Structures are given as structure tokens and as C-alpha cells.
N, C-alpha and C positions, 0 to 999 in steps of 0.2 A: 502494499500499500504506500502511495506517497504522502508527502507533508500535509496537503490539503484533506485528504480523505483521514488522516489520524487526527488532525484538528477536529474535524467534524466529530469523531468518535468520541472525542474528550467532551464536546458539547452536548452531546445528546445521551451518552452512556457513562460518562466519567470515566473513559478508559484512557490511560496514558501507555498502558502495555499490556499484554495478553493476559486475561484475566484469569483467574483460578476457577475450576469447575467447568461446568458445560458452556458451551458457547458455539453460536452460527453468526458470522460477519458476512454481510452481502454488501458489495460494492458494484455500483455501475451495472447492476442486474444480474451479478455472477458472484457465486460463493468464493470469498476471500479467506476463510478460515473457519475450522469447526473442531470441536471436541466433544466426546462424550464421557460420561463417568458410569460407574458400576450401577448407578440408580437412576441416571437420567439418559435417554437415548435420544438423538436426533436423527430423523430418517429424511431423505428426499422423496417427495412426492413423485410417482410415476405418470400421472393422469394430468398435471397441472404444475405450475411453477409454484413452489413452495415447500414446506416442511412439515413433518409431525414430530412434536415433543413429547416424548412418553415419559412421564415419571412414575416410577414405581411406588405401589402402596408402602406406606410406613416411611418414606424418604423426609428426613428432617435436616433443617438448617443448611440447605444447598441452594445455589442459585443458577440461574440461566441467563444468559445475555445473547440478545438476538438483534443486535442493532443493523440499520440500512444507511448506507450513505451513497449520495450521487454527486458526481463533480463532472459531469459531462453535460452540456447544455443540449435541450431538445429530447432527453431520454424519458420515456414513459415506463415506469416500472409497475408491475402489478404481482402480488404475491397472495398465496393462500396459506396460513398458518394454522394448524391444529395443535391444542393443548388438551392432552389426557393427563390430568392430575391425580393419581391414585388416592384410594381412601386412607384416611389418617395420616397425610402427608402434610408438610409444613416447609414451603419455598417461597423463593423470591424470585419475579421474573422482570430483568430489564430490557425494555424494548426503546424504540427511538428511531427518528429519521432525520439525517441532516442532508441539506442540499446546498452545493455551493454552484451557482450559476453566474458567468461572466459572459453569455452569449446572448442572441437576441431571440433565440426559441424558448419556449415554455418547458421547464423540468416538472416532471410529475411522479409523485410515488403514492399509490393506493394499495392499501393491503385489508384483506378480510382475515381477522384473527378469532377463532372459534374456541371457546374454553369449557371444556367438560371437567367440573370440578366433583371429585367424587365425595362420598359419605364422610363427614368428619374431617375433611381435608381442609387446609387453610393455603391460601395463596396471595401475596401481595404482587401487584403487577404496576410498573412503573414505566410510563411512556412520555418522552419529551421530543417536541418538534422544534426545528431549528432551521433558519435559511439564511443564507448570506451571498455576496456577489454583486459586481456592479454592472451586470448585464441588464438588458431592457426586456429580456424573457422573465415571464413569470415563475414564482416557486408555487407549486400546488401539492396539497397533501390531502387525500381523501380517506382516512382509516375508517373502516367498519369493525365493529367490535360485537361478538355474539356469545353470550354467557348462558351457561346451564349449571345451577349448582344444586347438587342434591342433598338430601336430609343432613341438616348438621354442618354443613359446608359454609365457609368462609371466605369472601374474595373481597380485597379492597384494592380499588383502581386509583392511580394517581396519574393524572395526566396534565402536561404543561405545554403551553405554547406561548413564547415569550417575544420571538423576534423572526422577522423576515419572511414569514409565510403570506403569500398574496391572496390566497383562497382555500379555505378549508371547509369541509363539510364532515363532521364527526358524528357518525350514526352507531348507538350503542341500543341492543336489545338483549333483555335477559329474563329468564324464568327462574323461580327460587321455588325448591321444594321446602317441606316440612323444617321448621327451625334453622332454616339457611338465612345467612345475612349476605348483603351485598353494599359496599359502602363507595362511593364514588365521589373524588374530590378532583375538581377542575380548575385550572388556572389559566387565563388567556389574556394576552395583552396583544392589541393590534394598533396599527398606525398608518399614515399614508391614506390610501384607498382601499385598504384589505378588507377581506370579508372573511368573518368566522361564522360558522353555524353549528351548534351543537343540539343533537336531537337523540334524546334517551326516552326509551320505553321499557318499563320494568312490569312484569306480570308476578304479582304475589300469589302464588298457587297454593301454597303450603301452609298449613296450620303452624302458627308461631314466627313465620317469617318476618324479615325486617329489611328495608332498606333506607338509606339516606343519601339523598342526592345533591351536592354542594358544589356551586360555581362562585368563583371569583374572577371577575375580570375588569380591565381598564380598556376603553376605546378612546383612542386619540386621533388627531387629525380629522380626515373626513371617513374613517373607518366604519364599518357596521358589523354588528354582532346580533345574532339570533340565538337565543336559549329556550328549547323546547324539552320539558320533562313530564311525561306521561307516566302515571302510577297507577295501575289497575289492581285493587284490592279483591282478590277472588276467595279469600278463606279470612280467618282470624289472623289478621297481620298487624303490621305497622309500617307506614310509608311517610317519608319526609322529603321533601325538596326546597331548596335554599338558593335563591340567586342574589349575590352582591354585586353591582356594577358601579365603576366610576365611568363618568364621561367627561372628555376633555376637548377643547377646541370645538370642532363640529362634529363629533363622534355621536353616533346613534346605537342604541341598545334596546332590543326588544326581548322581554321576559314572556314567556306563555308556559306558565304551570298549568298542568290539567292531571285532577285526581278523580278516578272512578271507583266507588264502593259497590262491588258486587255481592258483598256479604254483609250481613248485619252487624258482624264484630270486626269488622275492618276500620281502622283508625290511621286516617289519611291526613296529612298537613302540608300546606305549600305555602312559602314566603318568597317576596321578591322586593327589592329594594334597590333603586338606580338614583344617582343623583351626583354633584360635583363636589370636589373637595370643599371642606367647609373653610369659610374665610378664618375662623379663629385658629384653624389649624396651621395655616400657612402663618398668621400673624406671630403664634408662638414660637415657631421655629425660626422665624426671621429675626426675632427678639434675641437669639441666641447667636446670631452671626451669619446665617444662610441668606443667601439670595432668594429670590421667589423660585427660580428653576431649579436651585438645589433643594428647597423645602419641598416642592412638587415632588421631587425624585424620591426624597426619603418617605414621604407618604405613600406614594405608589410602591415602592419597594416592600414597605410593611405590610400594605394591605395584600400583596400578593406572596407573602412569604409563606 
């Protein structure tokens, strides 16, 4: 891998060297490195572009890195990755996509990640999107995530998009079994004329299951953001969605929460708050010696932390 690709890996996956444990690194549409362990296998699909990540039941305290980097302008990359997380396992999965585009053509990465979380398994999934480059071509990322959590399973998703992505549509659908839990934490910042759309649908099908969908975002410049959160309570369950957004300059944010109770014992809550940075916050920081711009940056960084 060249220096640009290594820099992208550091941005999206925190990798400065070859990681320990299982990993699959994809660069410009091709496999750039792979390692498996006794408990985690990674297999190339034979019917389409992508991989199967198979985690044995009972696997504990192991991780999988599956970053993607693009450094060629005009490349359109599409992958299908399936994760099979065995019963009673406890693992961390680090994903992410980085694009470096210095050309005039659009560069795009789209991925469909499907998670099968076994009974009483726990998984933490971290995904970071980042783009850079001084070209006129757009950087486009359209990730799709499909989640099925079996009885007693737990999944936590942390998704972050902070810089450089011109257009993204993130679609997530999930189905939860009895006493299963899905926690989603999203952080998004847009600027310029960027567009970011997050579309979540969670079906709470099992008795005692639970979801919490939390989005924090900042829209700067003339950028636009759309947050859709649908929670369907189909059993005795608990669901909560929350969108907190800061708008700056001419930024636009639309928050569209939707909760549907199809069971008498479903407890569903939604919250949404959109507004500008409070003047007293700026004033307080400026009295400490910061400029207005520096104060804004401190507030935004703290908000998205």
C-alpha cells in the first residue's frame, strides 16, 4: 500500500501498522491484506464481491478490522459483507471507508453489511467515513446495514462521518428477538453543499427487546441533512430515538421520527431538537480568550465527542 492509502487507514480505522487479530483490508476494489485466527475466519464470496466473516461461538475479546480505502478517481466500489457472530461470543468489529480523490470524476463506495448476531452474543461495530482530496469529483458513500439479533443478543453500532463526504445515504434495518438489544450512536458533520441522509428502521419483534437510536449532527455551509428513524413495537418492548442537531450558516436539518406501537405493551419514545449555538455559550468561551471561530469549534467538537 502507498502512503496515501496508509494515511486513509489511519483516519478510518486507527491503523498505523498491521493490526493484531483478524483483518481484511480492501484497497481500490482489491484485497490488500488478510489474516484469520483460530476463532475468526474470513472467506471470499464466490457469487459476488465481498466476504463472509465467521466468528465461532464463545469467542471472547477478539477484534476484526475490515477497512476500505479508495485512492483512484472515478472508481465505483461495491461489496457485500456478511457477519455470522456465534452464540455467547463478545467481539469488536472495526470498519470504515476512506476516499482520496484528486480527479474530476466521482469516486464511490457502497457496501451492504449483514449481521447475524447469535443467541446471547455481544458485538460492538465501529464505522467511520472520511474523504479528502483537491479534485472536483465528488466523494460518495452509500452504506446499507442489515441486522438480525437473536434472543439475548446485544449489538452496539457507532457510526461517524466528519469530513469530506459529498453525498451519503445510510440505510439501516434491524429485527430484534426476545430480550435482544440494539444501540445506535451516529455522529455526522456536513459542510459546503454536502448531503447526508440517515434512514433507520428497527422492528422490535421479541418480548423484552430494546433499542436506542441516537443521532448528533452539525450542518454547516449550505449542507443538508435528513434523519429518519422508524421504530415498530411489535411486542412488549422499549424503543427510543433521539436527534440533536446544530445548524450553522445556511445549513438545513430535517428530523423525522416515527414510532408505531403494534402491541399494547410497547413503550416507544422519540425526541428531536434542532437549533443554533447559543449566544451565551460563545460569549462565555470568548471571555476566556478565544475568538468567535475558535469558540464555535470548541462547542462543535464537544457536541460531537
